[in-house]
CHARMM-style PDB file with segment names, atoms N, HN, CA, C and O in Angstrom:
ATOM      1  N   UNK     1     -15.051   5.275  24.053  1.00  0.00      PROA
ATOM      2  CA  UNK     1     -16.148   4.150  23.842  1.00  0.00      PROA
ATOM      3  C   UNK     1     -16.724   3.003  24.046  1.00  0.00      PROA
ATOM      4  O   UNK     1     -16.354   1.944  23.538  1.00  0.00      PROA
ATOM      5  N   UNK     2     -17.420   3.110  24.606  1.00  0.00      PROA
ATOM      6  HN  UNK     2     -17.720   3.970  25.018  1.00  0.00      PROA
ATOM      7  CA  UNK     2     -18.029   2.011  25.411  1.00  0.00      PROA
ATOM      8  C   UNK     2     -18.272   0.556  24.172  1.00  0.00      PROA
ATOM      9  O   UNK     2     -17.704   0.742  23.096  1.00  0.00      PROA
ATOM     10  N   UNK     3     -18.711  -0.194  24.251  1.00  0.00      PROA
ATOM     11  HN  UNK     3     -19.172  -0.345  25.126  1.00  0.00      PROA
ATOM     12  CA  UNK     3     -18.309  -1.837  24.315  1.00  0.00      PROA
ATOM     13  C   UNK     3     -19.666  -1.066  23.119  1.00  0.00      PROA
ATOM     14  O   UNK     3     -19.451  -0.696  21.965  1.00  0.00      PROA
ATOM     15  N   UNK     4     -20.820  -1.017  23.761  1.00  0.00      PROA
ATOM     16  HN  UNK     4     -20.995  -1.318  24.699  1.00  0.00      PROA
ATOM     17  CA  UNK     4     -22.208  -1.424  22.347  1.00  0.00      PROA
ATOM     18  C   UNK     4     -21.807   0.252  21.818  1.00  0.00      PROA
ATOM     19  O   UNK     4     -22.865   0.772  22.172  1.00  0.00      PROA
ATOM     20  N   UNK     5     -21.209   1.102  21.377  1.00  0.00      PROA
ATOM     21  HN  UNK     5     -20.349   0.679  21.090  1.00  0.00      PROA
ATOM     22  CA  UNK     5     -21.484   2.082  20.790  1.00  0.00      PROA
ATOM     23  C   UNK     5     -20.059   1.312  20.050  1.00  0.00      PROA
ATOM     24  O   UNK     5     -19.918   2.060  19.083  1.00  0.00      PROA
ATOM     25  N   UNK     6     -19.065   0.393  19.949  1.00  0.00      PROA
ATOM     26  HN  UNK     6     -19.180  -0.215  20.735  1.00  0.00      PROA
ATOM     27  CA  UNK     6     -18.241  -0.091  19.158  1.00  0.00      PROA
ATOM     28  C   UNK     6     -18.654  -1.292  17.977  1.00  0.00      PROA
ATOM     29  O   UNK     6     -18.207  -1.505  16.850  1.00  0.00      PROA
ATOM     30  N   UNK     7     -19.908  -2.078  18.931  1.00  0.00      PROA
ATOM     31  HN  UNK     7     -20.271  -1.905  19.846  1.00  0.00      PROA
ATOM     32  CA  UNK     7     -21.029  -2.876  18.277  1.00  0.00      PROA
ATOM     33  C   UNK     7     -21.872  -2.315  17.380  1.00  0.00      PROA
ATOM     34  O   UNK     7     -22.190  -2.901  16.345  1.00  0.00      PROA
ATOM     35  N   UNK     8     -22.375  -0.939  17.753  1.00  0.00      PROA
ATOM     36  HN  UNK     8     -22.117  -0.463  18.594  1.00  0.00      PROA
ATOM     37  CA  UNK     8     -23.197  -0.385  16.375  1.00  0.00      PROA
ATOM     38  C   UNK     8     -22.206  -0.355  15.510  1.00  0.00      PROA
ATOM     39  O   UNK     8     -22.235  -1.012  14.469  1.00  0.00      PROA
ATOM     40  N   UNK     9     -20.791   0.750  16.005  1.00  0.00      PROA
ATOM     41  HN  UNK     9     -20.767   1.283  16.850  1.00  0.00      PROA
ATOM     42  CA  UNK     9     -19.634   1.237  14.439  1.00  0.00      PROA
ATOM     43  C   UNK     9     -19.998   0.105  13.510  1.00  0.00      PROA
ATOM     44  O   UNK     9     -20.558   0.041  12.416  1.00  0.00      PROA
ATOM     45  N   UNK    10     -19.463  -0.781  14.366  1.00  0.00      PROA
ATOM     46  HN  UNK    10     -19.008  -0.730  15.255  1.00  0.00      PROA
ATOM     47  CA  UNK    10     -18.887  -2.342  13.801  1.00  0.00      PROA
ATOM     48  C   UNK    10     -20.211  -3.056  12.765  1.00  0.00      PROA
ATOM     49  O   UNK    10     -19.995  -3.772  11.787  1.00  0.00      PROA
ATOM     50  N   UNK    11     -21.756  -2.595  13.338  1.00  0.00      PROA
ATOM     51  HN  UNK    11     -21.932  -2.014  14.133  1.00  0.00      PROA
ATOM     52  CA  UNK    11     -22.530  -3.426  12.775  1.00  0.00      PROA
ATOM     53  C   UNK    11     -22.913  -2.593  10.978  1.00  0.00      PROA
ATOM     54  O   UNK    11     -23.059  -3.089   9.861  1.00  0.00      PROA
ATOM     55  N   UNK    12     -22.950  -1.338  11.433  1.00  0.00      PROA
ATOM     56  HN  UNK    12     -22.831  -0.935  12.340  1.00  0.00      PROA
ATOM     57  CA  UNK    12     -23.053  -0.046  10.777  1.00  0.00      PROA
ATOM     58  C   UNK    12     -21.903   0.050   8.992  1.00  0.00      PROA
ATOM     59  O   UNK    12     -22.294   0.426   7.887  1.00  0.00      PROA
ATOM     60  N   UNK    13     -20.663  -0.389   9.349  1.00  0.00      PROA
ATOM     61  HN  UNK    13     -20.346  -0.694  10.247  1.00  0.00      PROA
ATOM     62  CA  UNK    13     -19.624  -0.546   8.824  1.00  0.00      PROA
ATOM     63  C   UNK    13     -20.244  -2.008   7.825  1.00  0.00      PROA
ATOM     64  O   UNK    13     -20.370  -2.017   6.601  1.00  0.00      PROA
ATOM     65  N   UNK    14     -20.501  -2.957   8.620  1.00  0.00      PROA
ATOM     66  HN  UNK    14     -20.399  -2.949   9.615  1.00  0.00      PROA
ATOM     67  CA  UNK    14     -20.825  -4.229   7.961  1.00  0.00      PROA
ATOM     68  C   UNK    14     -22.055  -4.158   6.903  1.00  0.00      PROA
ATOM     69  O   UNK    14     -22.102  -4.828   5.871  1.00  0.00      PROA
ATOM     70  N   UNK    15     -23.146  -3.136   7.378  1.00  0.00      PROA
ATOM     71  HN  UNK    15     -23.108  -2.592   8.217  1.00  0.00      PROA
ATOM     72  CA  UNK    15     -24.583  -3.050   6.598  1.00  0.00      PROA
ATOM     73  C   UNK    15     -24.089  -2.097   5.237  1.00  0.00      PROA
ATOM     74  O   UNK    15     -24.654  -2.207   4.149  1.00  0.00      PROA
ATOM     75  N   UNK    16     -23.171  -1.337   5.431  1.00  0.00      PROA
ATOM     76  HN  UNK    16     -22.712  -1.248   6.315  1.00  0.00      PROA
ATOM     77  CA  UNK    16     -22.969   0.025   4.501  1.00  0.00      PROA
ATOM     78  C   UNK    16     -21.874  -0.972   3.303  1.00  0.00      PROA
ATOM     79  O   UNK    16     -22.110  -0.978   2.095  1.00  0.00      PROA
ATOM     80  N   UNK    17     -20.631  -1.797   3.974  1.00  0.00      PROA
ATOM     81  HN  UNK    17     -20.440  -1.792   4.955  1.00  0.00      PROA
ATOM     82  CA  UNK    17     -20.619  -2.868   3.158  1.00  0.00      PROA
ATOM     83  C   UNK    17     -21.217  -3.965   2.092  1.00  0.00      PROA
ATOM     84  O   UNK    17     -21.036  -3.992   0.875  1.00  0.00      PROA
ATOM     85  N   UNK    18     -21.763  -4.602   2.675  1.00  0.00      PROA
ATOM     86  HN  UNK    18     -21.909  -4.580   3.664  1.00  0.00      PROA
ATOM     87  CA  UNK    18     -22.401  -5.632   2.522  1.00  0.00      PROA
ATOM     88  C   UNK    18     -23.614  -5.071   1.140  1.00  0.00      PROA
ATOM     89  O   UNK    18     -23.819  -5.693   0.098  1.00  0.00      PROA
ATOM     90  N   UNK    19     -24.446  -3.378   1.669  1.00  0.00      PROA
ATOM     91  HN  UNK    19     -24.280  -2.872   2.516  1.00  0.00      PROA
ATOM     92  CA  UNK    19     -25.380  -2.726   0.398  1.00  0.00      PROA
ATOM     93  C   UNK    19     -24.388  -2.447  -1.072  1.00  0.00      PROA
ATOM     94  O   UNK    19     -24.844  -2.419  -2.215  1.00  0.00      PROA
ATOM     95  N   UNK    20     -23.367  -2.314  -0.802  1.00  0.00      PROA
ATOM     96  HN  UNK    20     -22.996  -2.336   0.127  1.00  0.00      PROA
ATOM     97  CA  UNK    20     -22.370  -1.711  -2.079  1.00  0.00      PROA
ATOM     98  C   UNK    20     -22.127  -2.819  -3.024  1.00  0.00      PROA
ATOM     99  O   UNK    20     -21.439  -3.710  -2.527  1.00  0.00      PROA
ATOM    100  N   UNK    21     -22.474  -3.006  -4.173  1.00  0.00      PROA
ATOM    101  HN  UNK    21     -23.033  -2.282  -4.577  1.00  0.00      PROA
ATOM    102  CA  UNK    21     -22.149  -3.942  -5.180  1.00  0.00      PROA
ATOM    103  C   UNK    21     -20.416  -4.541  -5.235  1.00  0.00      PROA
ATOM    104  O   UNK    21     -19.407  -3.995  -4.789  1.00  0.00      PROA
ATOM    105  N   UNK    22     -20.543  -5.651  -5.849  1.00  0.00      PROA
ATOM    106  HN  UNK    22     -21.362  -6.095  -6.211  1.00  0.00      PROA
ATOM    107  CA  UNK    22     -19.112  -6.026  -5.669  1.00  0.00      PROA
ATOM    108  C   UNK    22     -18.701  -5.848  -6.249  1.00  0.00      PROA
ATOM    109  O   UNK    22     -17.497  -6.100  -6.206  1.00  0.00      PROA
ATOM    110  N   UNK    23     -19.391  -5.099  -7.634  1.00  0.00      PROA
ATOM    111  HN  UNK    23     -20.370  -4.894  -7.669  1.00  0.00      PROA
ATOM    112  CA  UNK    23     -17.837  -4.459  -8.406  1.00  0.00      PROA
ATOM    113  C   UNK    23     -17.150  -3.466  -8.283  1.00  0.00      PROA
ATOM    114  O   UNK    23     -16.061  -3.102  -8.726  1.00  0.00      PROA
ATOM    115  N   UNK    24     -18.548  -2.704  -7.065  1.00  0.00      PROA
ATOM    116  HN  UNK    24     -19.433  -3.000  -6.705  1.00  0.00      PROA
ATOM    117  CA  UNK    24     -17.687  -1.298  -6.234  1.00  0.00      PROA
ATOM    118  C   UNK    24     -16.439  -1.586  -5.398  1.00  0.00      PROA
ATOM    119  O   UNK    24     -15.251  -1.263  -5.431  1.00  0.00      PROA
ATOM    120  N   UNK    25     -17.406  -2.493  -4.473  1.00  0.00      PROA
ATOM    121  HN  UNK    25     -18.371  -2.755  -4.447  1.00  0.00      PROA
ATOM    122  CA  UNK    25     -15.920  -2.977  -3.763  1.00  0.00      PROA
ATOM    123  C   UNK    25     -14.487  -3.471  -3.721  1.00  0.00      PROA
ATOM    124  O   UNK    25     -13.624  -3.632  -2.858  1.00  0.00      PROA
ATOM    125  N   UNK    26     -14.658  -3.710  -5.545  1.00  0.00      PROA
ATOM    126  HN  UNK    26     -15.359  -3.579  -6.246  1.00  0.00      PROA
ATOM    127  CA  UNK    26     -13.046  -4.372  -6.257  1.00  0.00      PROA
ATOM    128  C   UNK    26     -12.328  -3.389  -6.225  1.00  0.00      PROA
ATOM    129  O   UNK    26     -11.311  -3.203  -5.556  1.00  0.00      PROA
ATOM    130  N   UNK    27     -13.236  -2.214  -7.517  1.00  0.00      PROA
ATOM    131  HN  UNK    27     -14.062  -2.365  -8.061  1.00  0.00      PROA
ATOM    132  CA  UNK    27     -12.792  -1.456  -7.697  1.00  0.00      PROA
ATOM    133  C   UNK    27     -11.966  -0.391  -6.714  1.00  0.00      PROA
ATOM    134  O   UNK    27     -10.954   0.219  -7.059  1.00  0.00      PROA
ATOM    135  N   UNK    28     -12.698  -0.290  -5.252  1.00  0.00      PROA
ATOM    136  HN  UNK    28     -13.520  -0.785  -4.971  1.00  0.00      PROA
ATOM    137  CA  UNK    28     -11.721   0.561  -4.167  1.00  0.00      PROA
ATOM    138  C   UNK    28     -10.898  -0.597  -3.850  1.00  0.00      PROA
ATOM    139  O   UNK    28      -9.843  -0.477  -3.227  1.00  0.00      PROA
ATOM    140  N   UNK    29     -11.342  -1.706  -4.256  1.00  0.00      PROA
ATOM    141  HN  UNK    29     -12.199  -1.803  -4.762  1.00  0.00      PROA
ATOM    142  CA  UNK    29      -9.603  -2.382  -3.216  1.00  0.00      PROA
ATOM    143  C   UNK    29      -8.609  -2.389  -4.560  1.00  0.00      PROA
ATOM    144  O   UNK    29      -7.442  -2.732  -4.372  1.00  0.00      PROA
ATOM    145  N   UNK    30      -9.149  -1.919  -6.294  1.00  0.00      PROA
ATOM    146  HN  UNK    30     -10.097  -1.640  -6.447  1.00  0.00      PROA
ATOM    147  CA  UNK    30      -7.712  -1.905  -6.604  1.00  0.00      PROA
ATOM    148  C   UNK    30      -7.313  -0.538  -6.174  1.00  0.00      PROA
ATOM    149  O   UNK    30      -6.522  -0.576  -5.232  1.00  0.00      PROA
ATOM    150  N   UNK    31      -7.554   0.396  -6.490  1.00  0.00      PROA
ATOM    151  HN  UNK    31      -8.197   0.427  -7.256  1.00  0.00      PROA
ATOM    152  CA  UNK    31      -7.627   1.300  -6.055  1.00  0.00      PROA
ATOM    153  C   UNK    31      -6.707   1.286  -4.812  1.00  0.00      PROA
ATOM    154  O   UNK    31      -5.597   1.200  -5.339  1.00  0.00      PROA
ATOM    155  N   UNK    32      -6.490   1.322  -3.362  1.00  0.00      PROA
ATOM    156  HN  UNK    32      -7.391   1.392  -2.934  1.00  0.00      PROA
ATOM    157  CA  UNK    32      -6.156   1.402  -2.573  1.00  0.00      PROA
ATOM    158  C   UNK    32      -4.581   0.554  -2.646  1.00  0.00      PROA
ATOM    159  O   UNK    32      -3.515   0.884  -2.126  1.00  0.00      PROA
ATOM    160  N   UNK    33      -4.902  -0.604  -3.470  1.00  0.00      PROA
ATOM    161  HN  UNK    33      -5.768  -0.872  -3.892  1.00  0.00      PROA
ATOM    162  CA  UNK    33      -3.062  -1.308  -3.678  1.00  0.00      PROA
ATOM    163  C   UNK    33      -2.722  -0.454  -4.402  1.00  0.00      PROA
ATOM    164  O   UNK    33      -1.822   0.273  -3.981  1.00  0.00      PROA
ATOM    165  N   UNK    34      -3.263  -0.189  -5.728  1.00  0.00      PROA
ATOM    166  HN  UNK    34      -3.994  -0.780  -6.071  1.00  0.00      PROA
ATOM    167  CA  UNK    34      -2.612   1.140  -6.269  1.00  0.00      PROA
ATOM    168  C   UNK    34      -1.864   1.875  -5.576  1.00  0.00      PROA
ATOM    169  O   UNK    34      -0.700   1.534  -5.367  1.00  0.00      PROA
ATOM    170  N   UNK    35      -2.450   3.195  -5.010  1.00  0.00      PROA
ATOM    171  HN  UNK    35      -3.395   3.472  -5.181  1.00  0.00      PROA
ATOM    172  CA  UNK    35      -2.079   3.733  -4.530  1.00  0.00      PROA
ATOM    173  C   UNK    35      -1.003   3.206  -3.028  1.00  0.00      PROA
ATOM    174  O   UNK    35       0.167   3.403  -3.357  1.00  0.00      PROA
ATOM    175  N   UNK    36      -1.037   2.937  -2.348  1.00  0.00      PROA
ATOM    176  HN  UNK    36      -1.988   2.777  -2.081  1.00  0.00      PROA
ATOM    177  CA  UNK    36       0.142   1.753  -1.353  1.00  0.00      PROA
ATOM    178  C   UNK    36       1.677   2.189  -2.040  1.00  0.00      PROA
ATOM    179  O   UNK    36       2.038   2.288  -3.213  1.00  0.00      PROA
ATOM    180  N   UNK    37       2.299   2.370  -0.902  1.00  0.00      PROA
ATOM    181  HN  UNK    37       2.006   2.290   0.051  1.00  0.00      PROA
ATOM    182  CA  UNK    37       3.774   2.531  -1.400  1.00  0.00      PROA
ATOM    183  C   UNK    37       4.324   1.261  -1.767  1.00  0.00      PROA
ATOM    184  O   UNK    37       3.757   0.206  -1.484  1.00  0.00      PROA
ATOM    185  N   UNK    38       5.759   1.345  -2.588  1.00  0.00      PROA
ATOM    186  HN  UNK    38       6.219   2.202  -2.819  1.00  0.00      PROA
ATOM    187  CA  UNK    38       6.053  -0.457  -2.560  1.00  0.00      PROA
ATOM    188  C   UNK    38       6.309  -0.786  -1.295  1.00  0.00      PROA
ATOM    189  O   UNK    38       6.127  -0.078  -0.305  1.00  0.00      PROA
ATOM    190  N   UNK    39       6.936  -2.381  -1.363  1.00  0.00      PROA
ATOM    191  HN  UNK    39       7.084  -2.956  -2.168  1.00  0.00      PROA
ATOM    192  CA  UNK    39       7.089  -2.974  -0.286  1.00  0.00      PROA
ATOM    193  C   UNK    39       8.334  -2.734   0.350  1.00  0.00      PROA
ATOM    194  O   UNK    39       8.441  -2.732   1.577  1.00  0.00      PROA
ATOM    195  N   UNK    40       9.623  -2.456  -0.711  1.00  0.00      PROA
ATOM    196  HN  UNK    40       9.536  -2.458  -1.707  1.00  0.00      PROA
ATOM    197  CA  UNK    40      10.430  -2.386   0.385  1.00  0.00      PROA
ATOM    198  C   UNK    40      10.100  -1.054   1.439  1.00  0.00      PROA
ATOM    199  O   UNK    40       9.856  -0.978   2.643  1.00  0.00      PROA
ATOM    200  N   UNK    41      10.248   0.109   0.145  1.00  0.00      PROA
ATOM    201  HN  UNK    41      10.446   0.047  -0.834  1.00  0.00      PROA
ATOM    202  CA  UNK    41      10.119   0.933   0.982  1.00  0.00      PROA
ATOM    203  C   UNK    41       9.067   1.274   2.322  1.00  0.00      PROA
ATOM    204  O   UNK    41       9.213   1.947   3.342  1.00  0.00      PROA
ATOM    205  N   UNK    42       7.898   0.420   1.749  1.00  0.00      PROA
ATOM    206  HN  UNK    42       7.779  -0.127   0.920  1.00  0.00      PROA
ATOM    207  CA  UNK    42       7.015   0.690   2.934  1.00  0.00      PROA
ATOM    208  C   UNK    42       7.394   0.023   4.192  1.00  0.00      PROA
ATOM    209  O   UNK    42       6.912   0.420   5.253  1.00  0.00      PROA
ATOM    210  N   UNK    43       8.321  -1.081   4.144  1.00  0.00      PROA
ATOM    211  HN  UNK    43       8.712  -1.403   3.282  1.00  0.00      PROA
ATOM    212  CA  UNK    43       8.255  -1.297   5.777  1.00  0.00      PROA
ATOM    213  C   UNK    43      10.518  -1.480   5.829  1.00  0.00      PROA
ATOM    214  O   UNK    43      11.238  -2.043   6.653  1.00  0.00      PROA
ATOM    215  N   UNK    44      10.702  -1.068   5.149  1.00  0.00      PROA
ATOM    216  HN  UNK    44      10.117  -0.610   4.479  1.00  0.00      PROA
ATOM    217  CA  UNK    44      12.016  -0.631   5.245  1.00  0.00      PROA
ATOM    218  C   UNK    44      12.692   0.847   5.193  1.00  0.00      PROA
ATOM    219  O   UNK    44      13.876   1.067   5.446  1.00  0.00      PROA
ATOM    220  N   UNK    45      11.521   2.024   4.743  1.00  0.00      PROA
ATOM    221  HN  UNK    45      10.559   1.845   4.538  1.00  0.00      PROA
ATOM    222  CA  UNK    45      12.003   3.219   4.726  1.00  0.00      PROA
ATOM    223  C   UNK    45      13.153   3.585   3.229  1.00  0.00      PROA
ATOM    224  O   UNK    45      13.061   2.882   2.223  1.00  0.00      PROA
ATOM    225  N   UNK    46      13.944   4.491   3.291  1.00  0.00      PROA
ATOM    226  HN  UNK    46      14.019   5.062   4.108  1.00  0.00      PROA
ATOM    227  CA  UNK    46      14.525   5.307   2.108  1.00  0.00      PROA
ATOM    228  C   UNK    46      16.024   4.238   1.956  1.00  0.00      PROA
ATOM    229  O   UNK    46      16.915   4.503   1.149  1.00  0.00      PROA
ATOM    230  N   UNK    47      16.060   3.178   2.776  1.00  0.00      PROA
ATOM    231  HN  UNK    47      15.336   2.963   3.432  1.00  0.00      PROA
ATOM    232  CA  UNK    47      17.583   2.686   3.340  1.00  0.00      PROA
ATOM    233  C   UNK    47      17.511   1.492   1.424  1.00  0.00      PROA
ATOM    234  O   UNK    47      18.522   1.309   0.746  1.00  0.00      PROA
ATOM    235  N   UNK    48      16.316   1.018   1.100  1.00  0.00      PROA
ATOM    236  HN  UNK    48      15.494   1.166   1.651  1.00  0.00      PROA
ATOM    237  CA  UNK    48      16.198   0.246  -0.442  1.00  0.00      PROA
ATOM    238  C   UNK    48      16.713   1.008  -1.303  1.00  0.00      PROA
ATOM    239  O   UNK    48      17.720   0.601  -1.882  1.00  0.00      PROA
ATOM    240  N   UNK    49      16.113   2.456  -1.662  1.00  0.00      PROA
ATOM    241  HN  UNK    49      15.295   2.787  -1.192  1.00  0.00      PROA
ATOM    242  CA  UNK    49      15.693   3.159  -2.180  1.00  0.00      PROA
ATOM    243  C   UNK    49      17.070   3.686  -2.444  1.00  0.00      PROA
ATOM    244  O   UNK    49      17.427   3.789  -3.617  1.00  0.00      PROA
ATOM    245  N   UNK    50      17.997   4.080  -1.333  1.00  0.00      PROA
ATOM    246  HN  UNK    50      17.707   3.997  -0.380  1.00  0.00      PROA
ATOM    247  CA  UNK    50      19.550   4.175  -1.006  1.00  0.00      PROA
ATOM    248  C   UNK    50      20.441   3.925  -2.167  1.00  0.00      PROA
ATOM    249  O   UNK    50      21.174   4.510  -2.964  1.00  0.00      PROA
ATOM    250  N   UNK    51      19.859   2.388  -1.745  1.00  0.00      PROA
ATOM    251  HN  UNK    51      19.264   1.913  -1.097  1.00  0.00      PROA
ATOM    252  CA  UNK    51      21.034   1.300  -1.851  1.00  0.00      PROA
ATOM    253  C   UNK    51      20.530   1.776  -3.087  1.00  0.00      PROA
ATOM    254  O   UNK    51      20.709   2.916  -3.515  1.00  0.00      PROA
ATOM    255  N   UNK    52      19.695   0.585  -3.830  1.00  0.00      PROA
ATOM    256  HN  UNK    52      19.550  -0.341  -3.483  1.00  0.00      PROA
ATOM    257  CA  UNK    52      19.061   1.097  -5.733  1.00  0.00      PROA
ATOM    258  C   UNK    52      19.986   1.819  -6.473  1.00  0.00      PROA
ATOM    259  O   UNK    52      20.852   1.581  -7.315  1.00  0.00      PROA
ATOM    260  N   UNK    53      19.235   3.390  -5.518  1.00  0.00      PROA
ATOM    261  HN  UNK    53      18.532   3.584  -4.834  1.00  0.00      PROA
ATOM    262  CA  UNK    53      20.930   4.242  -6.791  1.00  0.00      PROA
ATOM    263  C   UNK    53      22.214   4.005  -6.618  1.00  0.00      PROA
ATOM    264  O   UNK    53      22.600   3.498  -7.671  1.00  0.00      PROA
ATOM    265  N   UNK    54      22.811   4.064  -6.112  1.00  0.00      PROA
ATOM    266  HN  UNK    54      22.497   4.476  -5.257  1.00  0.00      PROA
ATOM    267  CA  UNK    54      24.193   3.700  -4.945  1.00  0.00      PROA
ATOM    268  C   UNK    54      24.744   2.464  -6.083  1.00  0.00      PROA
ATOM    269  O   UNK    54      25.620   2.632  -6.931  1.00  0.00      PROA
ATOM    270  N   UNK    55      24.028   1.302  -5.849  1.00  0.00      PROA
ATOM    271  HN  UNK    55      23.317   1.165  -5.159  1.00  0.00      PROA
ATOM    272  CA  UNK    55      24.330   0.427  -6.703  1.00  0.00      PROA
ATOM    273  C   UNK    55      23.595   0.897  -8.661  1.00  0.00      PROA
ATOM    274  O   UNK    55      24.058   0.590  -9.760  1.00  0.00      PROA
ATOM    275  N   UNK    56      22.799   1.416  -8.423  1.00  0.00      PROA
ATOM    276  HN  UNK    56      22.423   1.665  -7.530  1.00  0.00      PROA
ATOM    277  CA  UNK    56      22.802   1.747 -10.611  1.00  0.00      PROA
ATOM    278  C   UNK    56      23.636   2.798 -11.019  1.00  0.00      PROA
ATOM    279  O   UNK    56      23.881   3.043 -12.200  1.00  0.00      PROA
ATOM    280  N   UNK    57      24.285   3.721  -9.608  1.00  0.00      PROA
ATOM    281  HN  UNK    57      24.086   3.522  -8.648  1.00  0.00      PROA
ATOM    282  CA  UNK    57      25.021   4.492  -9.964  1.00  0.00      PROA
ATOM    283  C   UNK    57      26.413   3.715 -10.384  1.00  0.00      PROA
ATOM    284  O   UNK    57      26.980   4.280 -11.319  1.00  0.00      PROA
ATOM    285  N   UNK    58      27.097   2.511  -9.881  1.00  0.00      PROA
ATOM    286  HN  UNK    58      26.636   2.052  -9.122  1.00  0.00      PROA
ATOM    287  CA  UNK    58      28.307   1.587  -9.308  1.00  0.00      PROA
ATOM    288  C   UNK    58      28.522   1.380 -10.511  1.00  0.00      PROA
ATOM    289  O   UNK    58      29.527   1.742 -11.123  1.00  0.00      PROA
ATOM    290  N   UNK    59      27.071   0.438 -11.192  1.00  0.00      PROA
ATOM    291  HN  UNK    59      26.256   0.144 -10.694  1.00  0.00      PROA
ATOM    292  CA  UNK    59      26.695  -0.555 -12.541  1.00  0.00      PROA
ATOM    293  C   UNK    59      27.138   0.669 -13.963  1.00  0.00      PROA
ATOM    294  O   UNK    59      27.801   0.533 -14.992  1.00  0.00      PROA
ATOM    295  N   UNK    60      26.498   1.656 -13.445  1.00  0.00      PROA
ATOM    296  HN  UNK    60      25.960   1.767 -12.610  1.00  0.00      PROA
ATOM    297  CA  UNK    60      26.742   2.761 -15.341  1.00  0.00      PROA
ATOM    298  C   UNK    60      27.879   3.371 -14.673  1.00  0.00      PROA
ATOM    299  O   UNK    60      27.881   4.569 -14.953  1.00  0.00      PROA
ATOM    300  N   UNK    61      28.722   3.102 -14.007  1.00  0.00      PROA
ATOM    301  HN  UNK    61      28.720   2.128 -13.779  1.00  0.00      PROA
ATOM    302  CA  UNK    61      30.121   3.475 -13.863  1.00  0.00      PROA
ATOM    303  C   UNK    61      31.014   2.328 -15.085  1.00  0.00      PROA
ATOM    304  O   UNK    61      31.698   2.527 -16.089  1.00  0.00      PROA
ATOM    305  N   UNK    62      30.637   1.334 -14.478  1.00  0.00      PROA
ATOM    306  HN  UNK    62      30.082   1.172 -13.663  1.00  0.00      PROA
ATOM    307  CA  UNK    62      31.522   0.198 -15.002  1.00  0.00      PROA
ATOM    308  C   UNK    62      30.912  -0.579 -16.294  1.00  0.00      PROA
ATOM    309  O   UNK    62      31.010  -1.749 -16.663  1.00  0.00      PROA
ATOM    310  N   UNK    63      30.179   0.661 -16.878  1.00  0.00      PROA
ATOM    311  HN  UNK    63      30.099   1.612 -16.578  1.00  0.00      PROA
ATOM    312  CA  UNK    63      29.708  -0.102 -17.865  1.00  0.00      PROA
ATOM    313  C   UNK    63      30.120   0.812 -18.769  1.00  0.00      PROA
ATOM    314  O   UNK    63      30.166   0.242 -19.859  1.00  0.00      PROA
ATOM    315  N   UNK    64      30.508   2.173 -18.887  1.00  0.00      PROA
ATOM    316  HN  UNK    64      30.471   2.636 -18.002  1.00  0.00      PROA
ATOM    317  CA  UNK    64      30.861   3.162 -19.351  1.00  0.00      PROA
ATOM    318  C   UNK    64      32.524   2.812 -19.442  1.00  0.00      PROA
ATOM    319  O   UNK    64      33.313   3.189 -20.308  1.00  0.00      PROA
ATOM    320  N   UNK    65      32.730   2.138 -18.497  1.00  0.00      PROA
ATOM    321  HN  UNK    65      32.089   1.832 -17.794  1.00  0.00      PROA
ATOM    322  CA  UNK    65      34.711   1.828 -18.708  1.00  0.00      PROA
ATOM    323  C   UNK    65      34.853   0.692 -20.017  1.00  0.00      PROA
ATOM    324  O   UNK    65      35.890   0.492 -20.649  1.00  0.00      PROA
ATOM    325  N   UNK    66      33.696   0.098 -20.214  1.00  0.00      PROA
ATOM    326  HN  UNK    66      32.854   0.261 -19.701  1.00  0.00      PROA
ATOM    327  CA  UNK    66      34.152  -0.641 -21.586  1.00  0.00      PROA
ATOM    328  C   UNK    66      33.506  -0.249 -22.608  1.00  0.00      PROA
ATOM    329  OT1 UNK    66      33.752  -0.729 -23.715  1.00  0.00      PROA
TER     330      UNK     66
END
């Protein structure tokens, strides 16, 4: 892709975005945010999930003893 094509593409995308109403842009942004994975699993994979399950299991065992 040449520089001219890239500038043309960026210009088209900017015009499309500016033509959309503000509410539509806002609703799309909220939908993207809702679909995104939680921060811990997004950046660190399944390790935080495994640790949370492990500690939750330990906590339940400790509560059952009392």
